[in-house]
N, C-alpha and C positions, 0 to 999 in steps of 0.2 A: 598664385601670384605671378606676375610677369618675370621671366628669367632676367638675372642680372646681366646676361650677355646681350640683351637688346639695348640698342643705343640710339642716340639722336644722330640721324644721318644728314640732315639738312636743316638750314634755317632759311625759310623763304619769306621775303618781305614784299609788301605791295603799298603803293601810294594811292589811297582810295579817297576820292573827293566828290562831294554832292553839291549841286548848285543851289543851295538854300538862300543865297543872297538875292536871288531874283524875285522871291516873294517876301523878302525882309524878314524871313524866319530867323530867330536868333539875334536880331538887331538890338544893340544897346548903345549907350552914350559913348563908349569907348571903341566899340566894334560895330560900325554901322552896316558892314556888308560881309558878314561871315559866310563862307562856304564850309559847312561842316565836313570834316575830314578825319581820316583815321590812317596813321602809320601802323600798318597791320603786319603781324608776324605769325608764321606757322612753324612750329617745331615738328618736323617729320621724323618718324622712327621706323625701325625695321621690325617693330613688334606686330603680333597678329592683329587682324581686324582694322588695319590702317589707322592705328592709334596716333592721334595727333594732339598737340597743344596749341591753343589759339589765344592771342593776346593783341593788344593795340594801345596806342595812346592817341589822344584827341588833340587836333589843331583846327584852325578855321580857314585853311586854304593855303595861301603862299607860305612857303617854308615847310610844308609837309614832307617835301623831298629831303630837306635837311634832316628831319626827324627820322625818315627812313634810313638815311645814310648812317645816322648814329646807331640804329639797331643793327645795321650790317656790320658795323665795326665791332660789335660784341659776338658775332658768330663764332670766331675761333675759340672762345671760351666755352661754347655750348656743343659744337659738333664733336661726336665721339664720346660724350659723356654717357654713362650708364643711366638708363631709364629708371631702373629700380633705385639706384642711389639718389638721383635727383628727386624722385617722388617721395622717398623716405625722408629727405632732408632738403627741402627747397632753400632753406637758409644757407646751405653750403654755396650754392650758385650765387645767391644774393651777396654774400660776403666776398666772393671771388670777383664779381663784377664791380662792386663799389670799391673794392681794395685794389683794383689794377693801378699800379703805381704811376702809369702814364696817363691813362684815360681819367684817373681821378683828378688830374690837374685841371680838367675842363669843367669841373664842378667847383669845389667837391660837394657831392650830394645836392645838386641843384641844377636846374636848366635842362637843356635838350638831352644831355647825356643821362642824367638821372631819370628822366621820363622814358628814355629808351630802355634803361635797366628795368624800369617798372613794367614795361610791355613784355619783356622777355620773362621776368619773374612771374608775372601774372599768367603767362602762357604755361609755365611749369606747374603752377597750381591748377590750372584748367586740366592739365594732363593727369596730375595726381588725383583730382577728384573723379575724373572719368575712370581711372583705373580702379577706384573703389566703388564705382557705379552709384555715386552720390552727387547731388548738387553741392556746390561749394559751401553754402551756408551750413548744410547739414554735416559735411565732412569736417568743418572746423568745429561745429558744436559738439561732435562726437569724439573729438580728439582729446587725449589726455592733457590736462593742464600743464604738466611738466614738459611735454613735447612742444606745446605752443610757445611756452616761455623760451625754449631752446631756439625757436625760429626768430627771436627778436634780438636786434642789435641795441644794446643798452648804452652804448657809448654816447656821452654828452647828455644823457637824460637822468642819470642815477640821483642827481640832486632833487629830482621830482618823482621818479618811479624807479625802484630797484627791482631786481629779479624776484626778490622775496615779496615785495608789494604786489607784483604782477601775479605771482603764483597764488597769493592769498585772494586776490580779486577773482581769479578764474576758478578757484576752488569754491568760493562762495557762490559764483555764478552757476555752478553745477546744480545747486540745490533747486529743485523744482523745474529743472530744464525740460524734463519729459512733458510735464503739463503745459509749459509755455510752447513747446513745439506742437502740441495738439491745438492750442489756441491759435498759433500762427497759421497752421494748415487749414483751420476753420475760417478764420477772420481776415487773414492777410496782415499787412503792415501799412499803417497810414501813410498816405501820400498827400502832396499838394502840387498844384500845377502852375507853371510859368507861361503856358500856352497863350493866355489872354494878354500878356503884358509886354510883348516885344515893342520896342520904342518906335519902330516903323509902322505899326498898325494904326489904322484910323480909330477914332473914338467909336464908331459904329461896330467895327470888328471887336474892339476891346469889350464893349458892352455885351455883345452877343456871346462871346466866348466866356466871359465872367459869369453870365447867367447859366450857360451850359455847364460850367464847372460846378455850380451849386446843384444843378439838376442831377449831375453825375455822381454826387456824394462826397465831393471834396469839401474840406473845412477850411482851406486856405488857398489863396492865389498869390502870385507875386507879380509886381509891376517893375519895369525898368524905369529909372529916373536919372536925372543929372544932365540932360541936354538943355533944357530951358525951364526955368522955375514956373513961369506962367503956364506952360504946357503941362508940367507935372501936376500943378494944382488942378487944372481942368480935368486931366485924365484920372487923378485920384478921385475927384468929385464924381465923375462918371462911374468909376469902379465901385465906389461906396454905394451909390444909388442902385447899382445893379445887384449887389450882393447882400445889402442890408447892413444894419449897425453892429451886429454881433459877430459877423464873419471875419476871420483873420485875413488881412492884406499885408504882406511883406513888401518891402521896396529894396531895390538893388541898384547902387550907383556904379558898380563895376570900376572901382578905384578912381572915380572922376575927380574927387575933390581934394583940396588941401584941408588941414584940420579945422580952422575956423570956418571955412566955407561949409564943411560937412555938418558942423553943429548948426549953423545958421539955416541951411537949406532943409535939414531934417526937422528943425523946430517949425519951420514954415509950413511943413506938411503934417504937423502933429494934430491938427484939427480933424484929420481924417483917420486918426487912431491907427497908424501903421504899427504892425506887430514887431517887425525888426527892420533895421537898416543894414543892408549887406554891403560888404566891401566899400565902406565909406571913403577910404583913402588907400595908400599904397599897402599891399599885402605884407611888405617887409617892415612896416612901421608899427612895432609893438607898442611903444609908448604913445604913439598918435592915436591908435585904437583905444587905449585906455583913456586918453583925454576926451575923445569923442564919446565913449561910453558914459563918462561922468557928466558930459554936457548935454546929452539927449535923454537920460533916464526920465521916465520909465520905459521909453522905447528901447528895445534890446539891440545890441550890436552882434552881428554875425559875420564870420569870414572863414575862409579856408580853401576855396577852390584854386587859388594861385599860391597858397602857402607851400613852400618848396620842400619842407622836410619836417621830421618830428621835432627838431630842435627849436624851430620857430614856433610850432604848436605849443611846445613846452613853455616858452617864454610868454606867449599870449595868455596861457592859463595861469602861470605864476604871477603875471602882472595884473590879473583880474581884468583883462582888456576885452573879453568877449563873453557874451551870454549864451551863444550858440556856436558850436564847432561844426564847420562844414567840410569834412574830409572829402577828397576826390579820389576815386579808384585808380585814376591814370596819371595823376600829377606827380606823386611821390614814387618811391622805389618799389611799389607793388604791395602785395598782400602782407608781406613781412613787416614793412614800415607801417602800414595801416593798422596792423594789430598793435603796434606800440602806440599809435595815436589814439585808438579806441580805449586802450588801457589808461592813457593819460587822462582822457576825458572822464573815464569812470573814477579815476583817483581824485579828480577835482570836482566831481559831481556836476559836470557841465553836459547838457544834452547834445547829442550828435544829430544833425539834420543834413545829410550829404548833399553835395552838389551833383546834379545829373543833367545839366543843360548842354548836351552834346550827343553826337551820334555814338550809340552803344553804351553810354554812361549809366543810363537807367538799368540796363541789363546787368552791368557789373555790380554797381554799388548796392543793389538790393541785397546781395549776398552778405555783404559786410553788416548792414543794419540788422538783418535777420539773425546772423550769428550773435550780434551784440545783445539783441533781445532775449534769445534762447539761453545763451551760455555766458553772459557777462553782466550787462546792466540789469537785465530782467524786467525792463519796463519799456513802454512806448509813450509814456507821459511826456507831452511837449516835444515829441520826436515825430518827424515826418521826413519822408524821402521826396526829393524834387521829382516831378514828372513833366516831361516835354513830349508832346505827341508828334514826334517826327522821326521817320526812318526806321522804325522798329521792324517793318516788313523785310528788311535786309538780313535779319538774323534767324538762325535755325530755331532758336528758342527765345522769341520776343517776350518782353514783359507783358503781363496780363493785369489789367486794372478792373476792379469790380467794387462798386459803391465807394469810390475814392481811395481804395486800398490796393496795394500790390499783392497779388496772389503769390504764394510761395512757389518758386520754380521747382519743378520735380526732375527735369532732365539732368543727367550727370554733367558735371563740369561747371564752368564759370560763366555760361551764357554768352560767351564772346565769339562764338563761331558764326561767320557770315555765310550766306548762300554763295556757292561758286558763281552763280549767274550774276550776283550783284558785284562781285569782284571783277568778273569779266566786263561788265557794263560800265563801271565807274572807276576802273583803274585809270590813273592819270599819267600821261596824256593820251594814251593809245587805246583806252577802253572804248566799247561800242558807243556809249553815249557821247563821250567827248570827241570821238572821231566824227560822228554824225553832226554834233553841234558845231564844230569847226568848219565842216563842209557847208553847213547851212549859213553860217556867218560869212564865209568867203563868197558863197552864191549871192548873198544879199548885197555885198559890196559890188560884185561884178554887175 
């Protein structure tokens, strides 16, 4: 084991941005021009072999610098801490960061500061899994249930999930875990793809990518909706013709609608048999989601990528407002809080289909779903991980998809580490790509 005298000696941050808006990759009704970006953090240590922890949170361009500044504000809590103590108890840092009496005022437990905490906490989990020479999903699946429970903040959720409930669920999840791990390593975890469905794509591109998704073994695609109803009807008709009548098509409004509008618009698309409607309204509107769910059944309601913490997830589940829970690896306060969210979903029997539509999110969230399958829920029924075929080449351990399923990552850590050359090229505003791009634009003007 690494000596307790090894410490965190630096917290390095980077503003990484990719120009995805130029091809309309990632475009939807609320975000027509996203530049996929990462507020990226590296925890550097004085441990042997250059041991580091990597993490990030996802943004879509402008404001990524604000997110980086929030991570920088957390550095005094981290530098000087014992590597051994952090890796033995990541929850200790999570509690310290969330509990800072002055930083907490900026949330509490929501927004830019909470996402910054998630980036740092995820970097600690990356460090801990690397020290054990295991991918994070396996590190979590092998952990004792009592230790996992100790990592969770149960404040504000004990009316729905107590520590005793969590321990019972995790102990039950251990039964058959070895067999499920074998299945996971053999078959992978089911995925679905959003790549055909960006709102800025032509019908021809949508159709081509939808047919490719079927050929590649996916069993579900997702289309962005909410810009114009006539356009959505036309695009859904094209997608349904491309994939056939039995293939699942989910739709995603990205918070575009008011309650009545969400119900009316979703019903107007019902002839194309959408599997779920995602983010039909504000992610903070618990009762609104419940009303939409009642109004559009049997179409399912899904949400979660912008849900800010475990408390709102708890309320969505208590209110019977969602059929599908879409946790995000980088939106809330890191692995610790996502453990609570996975346990809440298991407690209420609601399937988890994580959001992964952003740079690096596929790499991260696969670990959470795979842990859930192996050591908590024990099933992949009606569970799929979103896949977006963008920017994976920038990571040392990119996701691997085979026959529409995520292959279980085998490299130690959280799959968060980016290639140094990618950081050097896409660091904003002075990376090689952005410097050359700016020069080219200035030359064109001249």
